[in-house]
N, C-alpha and C positions, 0 to 999 in steps of 0.2 A: 253702856256698853259692858259693865259688870253684871248687869241682871239677864243678859241673854242665857247664860247658861242654867239659870232658874226657869226660864220660860220653856227653854228646851226639856228640862227634866219633867216640869209640868206636862208638856204636850205628850210625852212619852209615857208619864203615868196615866194621863187620860186614855189614851189609845190602848194601851195594854191591860188597864185594868177597870177602869170606870166604864167605858164604852161597851166591852163584852158583859160585864154584869148587868149593865141596864136592858141589853137585848135579850139575855137570859131570862131577866124579871119579866119582860114585856110577853115573851113567848109563853112562860108559866101563867100569866095573867090571861093569854088568849085561850090556852088550854082549859083553863078553870071556866071561862065564859062560854066554851063550846061544849062542855060536858052534857050527855043527855042519857036518858033511859037505855039500859042493854049496853052501854059502853064498857069494856073489858078495861079495867085500870089496875096500876099498882101503886099502892100507897107509900109513903115516905119509910114507913116500918118494914116495907118488903111484902105485905100482905096482898095476895092477887084476888080480885072478886070482880062481881058484875054490878054495875049501878042498878038499883030497884027505883030510886026516887032522888032527884035533885031539888034541894031548897037553897034558898038565898046564901046561906052559909054552911049548910052541911049536905052530905051525900049519904044515903041508905045503901050499904053494900051487901050484897049477897055473897057470902064466901063458901057456903055449902047448901045443901038442901035444907030449906027451913031454917037456915042460920043466917040471920040479918045483923049487920053491926052499923051504928052511926059514926060517921067520921066528919071532922072538920073538913071543908072543902081544900083548903089550903094544904092538907095532908096529901091530897094526889099528886103523886110524881110524874107520872106519865101514863099514857095507853098502854095496856099490854100488847096490843098488836103492832104499835110503832116501836121502833127502837128508840132507846134513850139519847138525847143529845149529849155528845161527848165535850 
């Protein structure tokens, strides 16, 4: 009977913190898997650009005419045409 409050606290902790964080991580992984050429994306640094090439761990991003930058795939935050998740 004394351990019931601890079980309840653990349940609330899971529902309010762990589960939403797992869902957000899964959504980001799905985004990274679905990246394709010509997608407009926003990087974690706030840089906007168009994907020119997608490799296994990197993306080549065109940020201006004839200006291309290579980024780690994990740095992609969201697609520019899609609203970021809140």
